[in-house]
Each structure stands twice: as structure tokens, then as C-alpha cells.
C-alpha positions in Angstrom: 0.0 0.0 0.0 1.4 3.4 -1.0 1.4 6.5 1.1 -1.2 8.2 -1.1 -3.5 5.3 -0.6 -2.9 5.4 3.2 -3.9 9.0 3.1 -7.2 8.2 1.4 -8.0 5.3 3.7 -7.4 7.4 6.9 -9.5 10.3 5.7 -12.3 7.9 4.6 -12.6 6.8 8.2 -13.3 10.3 9.6 -17.1 10.4 9.9 -18.6 13.9 10.4 -21.7 12.4 12.1 -19.7 10.5 14.5 -17.6 13.6 15.4 -20.5 15.8 15.8 -22.3 13.3 18.1 -19.2 12.8 20.3 -18.6 16.4 20.7 -22.3 17.1 21.7 -22.2 14.2 24.2 -19.1 15.9 25.9 -20.6 19.3 25.8 -23.8 18.2 27.5 -21.7 17.1 30.5 -21.2 19.9 32.9 -17.5 19.3 33.8 -16.8 22.5 35.5 -14.7 21.9 38.6 -17.2 22.9 41.2 -17.1 20.7 44.4 -19.9 22.9 46.1 -22.2 22.5 43.0 -21.4 18.7 42.6 -19.8 18.9 39.1 -16.3 17.6 38.1 -14.4 16.1 35.1 -15.2 12.6 36.2 -18.3 12.0 34.1 -16.5 13.4 31.0 -13.4 11.3 31.6 -15.6 8.1 32.0 -17.5 8.9 28.8 -14.0 9.1 26.9 -12.9 5.9 28.5 -16.0 4.0 27.5 -15.8 5.3 24.0 -12.0 4.5 23.7 -12.5 0.9 25.0 -15.4 0.4 22.5 -13.0 1.3 19.7 -10.3 -1.2 20.8 -7.9 1.1 22.6 -6.1 0.3 25.8 -7.5 2.6 28.4 -6.4 3.5 32.0 -7.6 6.1 34.4 -5.4 7.8 36.9 -7.2 9.5 39.8 -5.4 12.8 40.2 -7.7 14.0 42.9 -11.2 13.0 44.0 -13.5 13.4 41.0 -10.6 14.5 38.8 -9.2 11.6 36.8 -6.9 11.5 33.9 -7.9 9.2 31.0 -5.0 7.7 29.2 -5.5 6.0 25.8 -2.5 3.9 24.3 -2.1 2.3 21.0 1.0 0.4 20.4 1.9 0.2 16.7 4.8 -1.5 14.9 8.1 -1.0 16.7 9.5 2.5 16.1 11.4 5.3 17.8 8.6 7.9 18.1 5.8 8.3 20.5 3.1 10.8 19.6 0.8 12.4 22.3 -2.5 13.9 21.5 -3.5 16.0 24.5 -6.9 17.6 25.3 -8.6 18.4 28.6 -12.0 17.5 30.0 -12.5 20.5 32.4 -14.4 23.7 31.2 -14.7 27.1 32.7 -17.9 28.2 34.4 -20.6 29.5 32.1 -21.1 32.3 34.5 -24.6 33.9 34.5 -26.8 31.7 32.4 -29.1 34.6 31.5 -26.1 36.1 29.5 -26.4 33.2 27.1 -28.8 32.9 24.1 -28.2 29.2 24.0 -28.1 26.4 26.9 -24.5 26.4 28.0 -24.7 22.6 28.1 -27.2 22.0 25.3 -24.9 21.5 22.3 -27.4 23.4 20.2 -26.6 23.3 16.4 -27.6 26.2 14.3 -26.5 26.2 10.8 -22.8 25.0 10.9 -22.2 26.1 14.4 -22.5 24.2 17.6 -23.1 26.3 20.7 -22.2 25.4 24.4 -19.5 25.6 27.1 -16.5 23.7 25.8 -17.5 23.5 22.1 -14.4 25.7 21.4 -12.3 25.2 24.5 -11.8 22.3 24.0 -14.3 19.5 23.9 -14.7 19.9 20.2 -11.0 19.4 19.6 -10.8 16.6 22.2 -13.5 14.9 20.1 -11.6 15.6 16.9 -8.4 14.0 18.2 -10.3 10.9 19.3 -11.9 10.6 16.0 -8.6 11.0 14.3 -7.0 8.3 16.5 -9.9 6.0 15.7 -9.7 6.7 12.0 -6.1 5.7 12.0 -6.8 2.5 13.8 -9.7 1.5 11.5 -7.9 2.3 8.4 -5.2 -0.4 9.2 -2.5 1.7 7.8 1.0 0.8 9.0 2.4 3.1 11.7 5.7 2.8 13.7 6.0 3.6 17.3 3.1 4.4 19.6 0.2 6.9 20.0 -1.0 8.2 23.3 -4.2 10.1 24.0 -3.9 12.1 27.2 -7.3 13.4 28.2 -6.4 15.4 31.3 -8.1 17.2 34.1 -7.7 20.7 35.5 -6.1 22.5 32.4 -8.1 25.6 33.3 -6.8 25.7 36.9 -3.5 24.7 38.4 -2.9 22.0 35.7 -2.5 19.2 38.3 -3.6 16.8 35.5 -0.6 17.2 33.3 1.7 17.4 36.3 0.4 14.2 37.6 0.8 12.6 34.0 4.4 13.7 34.1 5.2 12.5 37.6 3.7 9.1 36.9 6.3 8.7 34.1 3.7 8.8 31.3 5.5 11.4 29.4 8.9 9.8 29.6 8.7 8.2 26.1 6.9 10.9 24.2 8.9 12.4 21.4 6.3 14.9 20.1 2.9 16.3 21.2 -0.1 17.8 19.5 -1.9 20.2 22.1 -5.6 20.1 21.0 -6.7 23.8 21.6 -8.7 26.4 19.7 -6.3 28.1 17.4 -8.5 28.7 14.4 -6.3 26.5 12.1 -2.9 28.1 13.0 0.2 26.0 13.7 1.4 27.4 16.9 5.0 26.7 17.9 5.4 29.1 20.9 3.4 30.1 24.0 3.6 33.0 26.2 5.0 32.5 29.7 2.9 33.4 32.9 3.8 34.7 36.4 0.7 35.1 38.6 1.0 37.0 41.9 -1.1 37.9 44.8 -0.6 41.3 46.7 -2.0 41.5 50.2 -2.4 45.0 51.8 -2.9 44.9 55.6 -4.3 48.0 56.9 -6.7 48.7 59.9 -10.5 48.4 59.7 -12.7 51.3 60.8 -16.2 53.0 60.3 -16.3 54.8 57.0 -17.5 57.9 58.9 -14.4 57.8 61.1 -11.5 56.8 58.9 -8.9 58.3 61.0 -9.6 55.6 63.7 -8.2 53.1 61.2 -5.8 52.9 58.3 -7.1 52.8 54.7 -5.4 50.4 52.4 -6.8 52.0 49.2 -3.8 54.3 48.5 -1.6 51.2 48.4 -3.9 49.5 46.0 -3.8 52.4 43.7 0.0 52.9 43.8 0.4 49.1 43.2 -1.8 49.4 40.0 0.1 52.5 38.9 3.4 50.7 39.5 2.4 47.6 37.6 1.5 49.7 34.6 4.9 51.4 34.8 6.5 48.0 34.9 4.6 46.9 31.8 5.5 50.0 29.8 9.2 49.2 30.7 8.8 45.6 29.4 7.3 46.9 26.3 10.1 49.3 25.7 12.8 46.8 26.6 11.5 43.7 24.7 9.1 45.0 22.1 6.5 42.9 20.2 7.3 39.2 19.5 6.5 38.1 16.0 3.9 35.4 17.1 3.2 36.2 20.8 2.6 40.0 20.6 3.5 42.4 23.6 4.4 41.4 27.1 1.8 42.3 29.6 1.3 42.9 33.4 -2.4 43.0 34.1 -4.1 43.6 37.5 -7.1 41.3 37.3 -8.9 41.0 40.6 -9.3 43.6 43.4 -10.8 42.2 46.6 -11.4 44.8 49.3 -12.2 43.5 51.8 -10.2 40.3 51.0 -13.0 38.2 52.4 -16.7 38.6 53.1 -19.1 41.2 51.6 -18.2 44.8 51.1 -20.1 47.5 52.8 -20.2 51.2 52.0 -19.8 52.4 55.5 -16.9 50.0 56.5 -13.3 50.7 55.6 -11.7 47.3 55.0 -8.7 46.1 57.1 -7.3 44.0 54.3 -7.3 43.9 50.5 -5.9 41.7 47.8 -4.8 42.4 44.3 -4.2 39.6 41.8 -1.8 40.1 38.9 -1.5 38.1 35.7 1.9 38.6 34.0 2.4 37.3 30.5 5.9 37.0 29.0 7.6 36.6 25.8 11.1 35.1 25.1 14.0 37.1 26.5 12.3 38.2 29.6 13.7 36.8 32.9 11.0 35.5 35.2 13.3 35.9 38.2 13.8 39.5 37.4 10.0 39.8 37.1 9.5 38.3 40.5 12.1 40.5 42.0 10.4 43.5 40.4 7.1 42.6 41.9 8.7 42.1 45.3 10.5 45.6 45.0 7.2 47.2 44.1 5.6 45.7 47.3 8.3 47.3 49.5 8.3 50.7 47.6 4.6 50.9 48.0 4.5 50.1 51.6 7.3 52.7 52.3 5.6 55.3 50.2 2.2 54.9 51.8 3.6 54.9 55.2 5.4 58.1 54.5 2.1 59.6 53.0 0.3 58.9 56.3 3.1 60.2 58.4 2.9 63.6 56.5 -0.9 63.6 56.5 -1.3 62.9 60.2 1.1 65.7 61.0 -0.9 68.0 59.0 -4.2 66.9 60.8 -2.4 66.8 64.2 -3.4 63.2 64.8 -1.4 60.3 65.9 -2.0 56.7 64.9 0.1 53.6 64.2 1.1 53.6 60.6 1.8 49.7 60.5 0.5 49.1 56.9 2.1 46.0 55.2 2.2 45.1 51.6 3.2 41.5 50.9 3.4 39.6 47.5 3.2 35.8 47.0 3.5 33.9 43.8 0.8 31.6 42.6 2.2 30.1 39.4 5.3 30.5 37.3 5.1 29.0 33.8 7.9 29.5 31.1 7.5 30.6 27.6 7.8 27.7 25.1 9.2 27.5 21.6 9.5 24.5 19.4 12.0 24.5 16.5 10.0 24.9 13.2 12.3 22.1 11.7 11.2 19.7 14.5 9.4 16.5 13.1 6.2 17.2 14.9 6.1 20.7 13.3 6.9 19.5 9.9 4.0 16.8 10.3 1.5 19.5 11.3 2.7 21.7 8.4 2.3 18.9 5.9 -1.1 17.9 7.1 -2.4 21.4 7.2 -1.3 22.0 3.7 -2.6 18.7 2.4 -6.1 19.1 4.0 -6.7 22.8 3.5 -4.8 23.3 0.3 -3.1 26.4 1.9 0.3 27.1 3.3 0.3 26.7 7.1 0.5 29.9 9.1 2.7 29.7 12.2 1.7 31.7 15.3 2.0 31.6 19.1 -0.5 30.8 21.9 -1.4 33.9 23.9 -2.0 31.9 27.1 -0.4 28.8 28.7 -1.6 25.2 28.0 -0.9 21.7 29.4 2.0 21.7 26.8 3.8 24.3 28.9 4.8 21.7 31.4 5.5 18.9 28.8 8.0 21.3 27.2 9.5 22.5 30.4 9.8 19.4 32.4 10.4 16.7 29.7 11.7 18.8 26.8 8.9 17.5 24.6 8.5 19.4 21.3 4.9 20.6 21.1 2.7 22.1 18.5 -0.8 23.7 19.5 -3.6 23.6 17.0 -7.2 23.1 16.7 -10.6 24.4 15.6 -12.3 27.5 17.0 -11.6 31.2 17.1 -9.3 32.0 20.0 -11.3 35.0 21.2 -14.5 32.8 21.6 -13.0 30.7 24.4 -14.6 31.4 27.8 -17.2 33.7 26.4 -21.0 33.5 26.6 -22.5 31.7 23.6 -19.2 29.8 23.0 -19.3 28.1 19.7 -17.4 26.1 17.2 -17.7 25.8 13.4 -18.4 22.2 12.6 -16.9 22.4 9.1 -13.6 23.5 10.7 -13.9 20.8 13.4 -14.1 18.1 10.8 -11.2 19.6 8.9 -9.2 19.7 12.2 -9.8 15.9 12.8 -8.5 15.3 9.2 -5.4 17.4 10.1 -4.8 15.7 13.4 -5.1 12.2 11.7 -2.6 13.1 8.8 -0.2 14.7 11.3 0.1 11.4 13.1 0.2 9.5 9.7 3.2 11.7 8.7 4.9 11.6 12.1 4.7 7.8 12.7 5.6 6.7 9.2 7.6 3.4 9.1 11.3 4.2 8.5 11.6 7.2 10.7 15.0 7.0 12.4 15.0 9.8 14.9 13.4 9.9 18.3 
């Protein structure tokens, strides 16, 4: 059997109806991680496991945490040096206020060529596409050398404990290349932004809003922190510029909690406040330098606000302790990733994209982190991130995916594997 015939046999096995049905089944499962609400990734992981077993794959489930399993699908082909990982995740973000949706967030409603629902775009549609691609390769009975793994992991939207557990159990040890199945609108993404997440805590002194001088207001520290973070971002933009694929570096204050716990009241000056910061980096930036800069900003703001209150209290002829504190702690630190464009997994993705779409592949970067971040960092696994769905649609109300593009994505995934696992490949 020639390679051209292999291509036709594989593509023939990709069934649009089967792909749409599997996507809908996954979307209709509320797999938001919400212990209080009684939802988790467990039902979605079990559905995948049942589907994979029914299609003749070896399936194992690793319980990462209660209600949070990883489903691992393995297919041993002919002996060969390469192991290909298709990776997708079962968790989705909250739909938020259901009244903001025009479609049931877990209804998988189809209108025209679009399917609507939480996870259609990020990333249950692409998860279904990778499963259908794996099944098509198996059913076609084409010769492949090496092994193929489907990693269906939990908690990608959170702390990424799923991929960390996958790595710690040694499941990534033999992988030579990975396709991260995320909504990238058909782009072949060979790089990802890094991320540093931080939490500032401002400890002041609570008081009645009508008697603020009996306490110590933390609001001036909040405002100075936000101003200082913007200054840091402008310096990063000036020093590192705009990356070809990843755009500008950013330092974004995202959450202000004042008070840090409990309901806010208009007539109460909070005793503690928190500010969350999401830093996104491009190659060339030092995460250590960023962390030191965020620490220095905490000390500078604390000193400046204390001096402010010293001067202001002298002006008002009042005396009170100025023991305001500003602390910073780090939540996550994820590096930038970059895969060589000449790596075998990138060349396979390029070839498959070209063959299926009839267009030259467009290389780009992922604006956020994915599970691939840790595969690249901890095991030096070359990764390429690609999939159906417009990137900006992820996490929005009325999330959707174009079903034509989803079918095309399944075809690209399948041919990427066909190219990567061709018998005769000699590298690892």
C-alpha cells in the first residue's frame, strides 16, 4: 500500500456525524470543577474511557484527585522510535450567568454550521476531533511505527494538576512529540507566552467609614500598586518589544478584593485587601527578574504609603500607628515555550495542514499557557498547538465552534500522526 493510498484510507474513516455526536455528548456534560455545585471532570473522563474501550484502545484512568481523573489511551503500533501524544482536557470554565447566554451552555445546540455550548471551542470539540482522528487511523489499518497516546487530562483551566500528575507518573517519559488540541483557528502554533501569577495582600486597619482616622485605609496602596504595575509593563514593552508570534508582554491587574473576604459595605473601611496580577511574558524576559520587580514594588509601595500617612497625620495633628503592610506571594510560574520549526512534529503538522486545507500553514503563538507548557518545560517534549475554533471565543458566553472547521481539524490531526509515525523514521 502506497502513502497516497494510506492518506485516502485514513480520511475515509473520519465520519462527520460521529464527530458531531461525540462533541455534543461531551458538551452536554457539565464538567466545571465545582465541588460545592457537585460537578467535576469525572463523567466526561468516563465517557471518553468508555468510547475508547469500545473502539479497541487500551485505556487506563489515573485518579489525580477525588472526582478528577486523567484518562490515558494507548495504541502500540509496529516497533518504532517515536511516541506521539494527542493532548486535550475535560474541564471547562464556568458558564457564568446563564441569562447572559442565548443558548443553553450545556445544550450543544446546532444552528447552521455552528454548535453552541461551554467547551465546544475550548476544548471538547478538539478533544472529540483528536479521538476521532485516532480511531480513523486504527480503523484504516495503515502501517504506523511507534506508539500513539491520547492524554485526556483534568484541570487545564486551573493549576494544571492533571498534566503534572501525568508527568510525575512517568507517562510522558517516552513521548517524542505532542499535539496540544486547543482552539487556534487552524494556526500551527510553535510558541506560547509564559505566565507569572502573583497575589498582593495589603494589611491596613478596619474602621467605620465615617471615622476613617480611627483606622488605616489600604486604598492608597492599591492605587499605587496598580500604577506601579502599569509602569513595569511599559518598561517591558520598551525593553523587549513585540514578539512576531506572541505580541506584547503584559502585566495585568485582574482582581481587586477589598475586603479580602466577606461582603463589602459602603460604611466600612476594610482592614485587608488583595490584588491579583497576571503577568504574560515573551522570550527574552527573565521570570526571576519579574518576580524580584514585583517584590520590590511591594516594598516601595509600603514605604511610600507609610510616608504619606506620616505627613498627612502631622498636617491633621493626629497620631495613629502606621503599620500598613504590603506583601506579595506567587501563585504560578510558567515559562515561555518554543519548538523549532524544523522539528518532526512541526513538519508533520505543516504537511497535514497543507494537504487538508490546500493552503500554506500559518505559524503563530499561543497567547496563554496550556498543558503543553509543562510537557515542554519538564520533559523537553517538542509541542505544537492547533485546533478548531476562534481563539477569542473561548470562555465567552455563547461559546461556539464551526463544525466544518472541526471536521477539517480531525483530518489534520489524523494526517499529522500518519506523517509523524511513518515506518522508516529513524530519529526519536
